[in-house]
N, C-alpha and C positions, 0 to 999 in steps of 0.2 A: 504493501499499501505504498504512495506515495504521499508526505505527510508536508501537508504547509502550515505553517504558521502566520499569520495575519497581525503586526501592533498597531493598534489604534482603528479607532470606529468612529470615525470622522468621514467625513464624504471621499476622502483617499481610500480610507480602508474598507469602506461597503463596497466602492465600485472596484476594488479588489478584489473583495468576495465574489461578485457579482459576476466576475470576469474570470475566476478559477471555477464557477460553475458552468459557465456556457464555452471553457474552451478545453473544458476537460475530454478526452476522448473517451470511447466508449468501451474500450482496452486498457485502460486506467482505472484500478482505485484510489478513489481520494478520499484524505484529509485534511481538512480544512480547519485552522484551530485561531477561530480572531479573539485575540487578548486587548483588553483596555479595563481600565479604571471608571469608566461610566457604564451601565448598564442602558441608559436613555443616547440616542442620539439628540444635536442637536444642532438646528436650521438658523447657524451665527448670522445668518447676512440679516434676517431681522432685528440683532439686535438694538440696532439703535432707536426703531419703534418702541422697540419692549420697555425702554426706560419712561416712556411718558405713558405706554397702555399696558402693563403688566400683567393686567389680566387676560391675556394671549397666549402666555406661555407655555399653557396647556395644548397649544396649537405649533407650536414648534420643534416640542420634544419626542419623540418617538421609538420605542421598545426595539431593542436593536433582537430582542431572540424571535418578534415577531416580524423582523425583518430578514432575518436568517430562513426562517419557516417556508417566507412566500418567494425565495431565490428556486427557479425550475434546473434542478441538477438532478442525474441520475440516481436513482433510489438507490443503488450501492453504492453512491460518497456519503461522504460524512462531515454536516456542517458541524461544527459546534463554537460556543462561545464561555470562557471564562472572565469573571470581573475580576482583574487585580492589573495592580501596577509591577512592569517589569524592573529589575533592580540591576540586574545584569547578563552579559551573553558574551557567551565563550564561541565564539568564532571558528576557532581549529577544531572542537568536540559537537559542534551545533546546538550546542543547551544554553536553554531561556532560565532565565531565575529570575521570580518572581520575590514583590516582597509578603516577610508573614510566610514563604511556604520553602521546606525546604528539600523538596521534589522537583529537580529541572525537567524542563519541557524538549522533548527532542526534534528535531526536524529535516528534515531533505531541503528544503526549499524555504528564505524566510521572507518575509515581505515588509520592508519598514514605513508607516504611512502615520508616525506618531507625532507629526503634522509639529504646531509651535503654538505658543498663550501666549496672553498680554500680562501685563499688571491686574486689569480685572477682570475678575474672573466672568461679570456682564456679556466680554466681548466672543470669549471661547470657552470650552470648558477646560480645567485642570488637568496636568500629567500624571497628578498621582490620587486626588480627591475627587466623588462620587460629585453627578452632575447637578446633587440637592445644597450642595456648596453656592453654583452660578445661577440656581433661583432663589435662593436668601439673597447674593447679593447684587442680581434685577431686584427684588422686593424692596430692599433695604437703600439702595441708592436711586430707586420711583420715589422711596418715599422721602427721602433729603432732599429729592427735589423740587419736589409740592410743597416743601416749606420753607423753599430755599428764597431769598431777594439778587442772588447773587451768584453765578456760575462762572467758575473758571474750566474751558474745556481745553486737553495738553496737549497737541500734534495735530499738525496741517494737512494731513491726510487724505483721503475718503473716508475714513472711517470715523476723524475728528470733525470733519467737515460736515457729514450727513449727521449725526450729534448735535451739531451745534443749530444745523438747519431744524432740525426736529422739536428741539427745546424751544428757539423762538416764535414756530408757524402753527401753536397748538393753543388754541383758545384755552383751554383751562390754565393757561402759563402767560404769566408776563412778567417776564425774569430778565436779570443782565447777563447777559450772556458775553463774555471774552472768549476768543480764540487766540491760543498760543500757541504760533504754527513751528516755529522753532530752526524756521529757514527765510529765503525771499518774500515767497507768499504763498495761501492756499497751494493747495493744489499742483505744488512747486514740477514737480514729473509733468505736468502737463504741458505741452506747445502753449505759446501765450494767450491767443486766442480763447482757446478752454480756461484760463485760468482767470483773464477776466471776465470772461460770463460768471464762474463763480462765485467774483469778487464781487459783483454787482449785485449779486442773489443776495449775497451772505448781509453788504449794507444794505440793502432794503427791507432785508429783514431786521433790522437792527442789532449786528453783532458786532462787536467792536474787536478791530482785528490787532494783531501784535507780530509784527514778522523781526527775525534774526533774533529772538532773545530766548536765549537758553536757560529755563526755569528750573529749579526746584522744589518738589512738592514736600509739604512741612505740616507740623502742627494736624500727625489725624487729617489729613485732604482737608484742612482748610483753608491753605493758606499756600501762595509761591513766594520763596527767594528770589530775585531775579540778580542777574550776574555783576550789579554795582553794590550787591546787599542788603538792597532794600525788599521788604517782605511786605507782600499786598494779599491782604485777607477776601474772603468768600465765604460764599453761606457751603459752597462743597463744591472740590474741587475732582475733578471727570482724566484720568489718567488715557489716553488714548494714541501713543506715538510709538509705543515700543512693543517688538516681536522678540519673544526669546525660543529658542529651537526646544523641542523633547527630544530632548538627543543623552541625557546625562548620562542613563546606563550602556550606552556606548563607549567602546574604545576610540582616545584620543586621535589613535591613528588612520578612520576611517574618517574623523569630520575634519571640516575646513577650519579657517582662523576663526569664522564668525559662529564656529560650532551644530553646524548643520553637515547633515551627508554628501561626504564628497566621491561624487560615482561618476560613470563614463558617460558617454551621449547617449548611453542605451539602459541607464539607470542602474547598473549593476556596481557593484562595491568592486574597484580595481583588481585585487586579489580575491574577491572570495563573488565568482558570480552567480552562484546560484543564492546570495542577499540580490534583494531590487529595492529598491525606493519609489517612494510616490507621495507625491503631494506636495506641502509646503515643507516637509522637511528636510528636503532637495535642495544642496547648494545652487542648483544652476536653476532653478526653478524659478516661477514668480509672481507665487504665494498668492496667486488668485482662483477662484473657481471657473476661470472663463478659460483659464491657460489648462489646470487642471482634465477638465472634457473639452478642449480642441488642440488643445498641444500633446500635453502627457499620455492620454487617454494611448491613441493609437501606439505613439513608443512602445507602451505599458505591454499593451496588446501584444505587441512580437517578439516582446522579450522572455513574457511568460511560456509564447509556443515555446520560443527556440529551444529557451531556459529550462522550465519546468518542468512541459510536458514532450523536451527532446522531440520538435517534431523540426528540424533542421534543413528542411526543403522552404519554411518559411525565415523569408532573409528579416535580420533585424532594421528596426529603422530610428533614423538619427531624428535626436530630440534639435525639435525648431521653434523655440519660444512663441508664444503670442505679444506684440507689441498693446500690452496691455495699456501706454501710455495713449495710443491712437483710437484704440476701440475699448468703450466705458460707457457706464451709466452711474451716474452719481447725485441722487435725488438731495436737494438739498428745499427742505420744507416740503408741504404733501401736494403742490401742484406744478410743481419744476425742478430743475437742476441743472446740472450737465450734461450731456453725451454726444457721444461720435460713433461710429462705424470707419475705421481703417482710416483718419480723422476726419472726416467727414463732419460737420457741424450736424446735430438734430436739434428740432426744437423743443419747447418746453412737456408739448402734450405727447410726445413720445417717452419722454420720463416720466412722465406723470402715469401715463397706458403702463408701463413695462414693471415701473418698480415702487415710482415714488407715493401712489395712493394705495398700497397699502402692504411694502416691503415684501412682495413674492408669499405673505406668509399663508393664502387658500391656496396656492399651488404645494406650501412646503412637501405635504404628506406626500403627493405624486413625484417630488421633485425627489424627496429621499429615498424613497421605498420602491418607486418603479423605473422614474427615467434617469434617478441618478446625475441631474445638474444638465439637462441640456434647456437649452434656453434659445426656442424658439427665433426671437428675433435676430439673434448674430449668430442664425443658419442664415448669409447671406452668401448667393450667387460668387462667380467670379466678376461681375461686370455690377459694383458694390451703388457707381449714380444711377442706373439702372431699374435697381432695387429700390431706392430711396422714394427713387419718384415715383414708382407705382407704390412706394406705404404710403405717400404722401395723397393722390389722388385717390385711396381707397378711401382715404378721411375723408373726402371732399376735400379739401382743402386745395381749390382752384383759382383763388380769388387773385388778383395782377397788381401790380403797383404801377405806380404812375410811368415807368419807362415799359410797362408790357409787360415785362417778363413774370410768369410764375413766380409768387413769393416763396415758393420752397423747391424752385428747380433748380437742383445740383447738377443739372448739367453745366453751367453756369459757374468758373471755379468756387467754392465756397470754404475752401481749404484754409488749415494757419498759412500766414505766410512764409 
C-alpha cells in the first residue's frame, strides 16, 4: 500500500487530498493521511467581513472529516485524518512525530501544505492550536471594534486595505480608522493607476493613511510606537502585515532564509523527491489562492503523478507564478474597490459583484468542499480585452461618453502606463 501523508488542512492541503483521490491508479492501493491541528477548515478569504459580522462565522468553517468523506475515491483506498500538530520530521527515515505522541507516522511520500500564519489568529488558523482559538479571536476583536472610538490597522497590503474598508463602510460603525502602510503607499505592489484608485477609495471612506512609518504595537494592542519614539494611542490596534511560515517542524537545511520550504521548480525537495510542497509554505509561491489554483495546481498534479504514482510518461511541469500584481480583486468597502485582469482595470461593479458584497461567503462551502478554489471571473480566454468587453456588455453597460466611445470599451488602451 502506498502511504502518503499530507501536513496541513487549508485549501492547499485539501487540494492535495483531492488530487490524490483523483489520480490514484486502480492498480495502486492508497493510504492518504491528513494531519492538522484543526478539525475544521477555515475560509479565511472572508476574514475582513467577519470582523464586522462575526455572526457569519458558522458559514466559513467546515468539518474536515465531512470533506474527506465526500472525496470521490476508490473503495480500496483509505483517506484518514488526525488532529494534531507536527513537532519533527526525520526526512531520511521518513518518519513524522506529533506533539504529545510517542508513535511516529511513517510515509512513502509526503506533501507539506502547512501554509503560514499571521500575528492575529483572526486571519489565519494557528499551526498548533485548534480553530476554536480563531473563533474566540474574531469574536473578541469584533467586540472591541464595536466599542472602539479609534482603530489603527497595521499593514498596507491587501488584507490591511480590505480591513480598513470594512471598518469605515459599515453603517453600524462610525470609527476613526488609521492605516499605517509601512511603505510608500497602500497596495504598493500594484502599479500606479491601481494604487491611486485604492487610495482615492480609502480617502473617500475617511481612512487616514500614514506611509513610510514602521511602527511597533505596544500596550496590549492599544497603542503604536513610531520611529521617533512618539506613542499614539487607539482603542484597538489590528496587526495585518506579517506572514509567518509554519515550518518550525522542518530541518533548516530544507528551508529558505525566510523560513519557507525551499524546493525545485516542480515543488520537490531537492534531495528528497518523495517530499512535495504546495501552497503558502512554498518559498517560490505567491501566497495567494489565485496562484494556488491557477499556477501551482497543474505543477503539483504532474509532480504527484510522476513522483508518487510513478507515471513516468507524464512530464513534469515547471512552475510559472501568476502575476498577482496584474490580476486581483481587492474590496474596499461593500460597493467597490480596485480590480484588474492582466493589468486591465475593472470597474467597481465587478469588485462588488465578485467579492465586496459578501466576501464570497455564500460560495464558501462550494469552494472548500467541491470546486476547491475555482474562481470563474478569473477563467479568462487568451484575449482578455474581448472577454472584458463581453462582461461589460452582458451587464448592459453600453452608455457612451462625450467622445462617442463606450465607457468601458477596453479595446481602447486602459492599462497602467
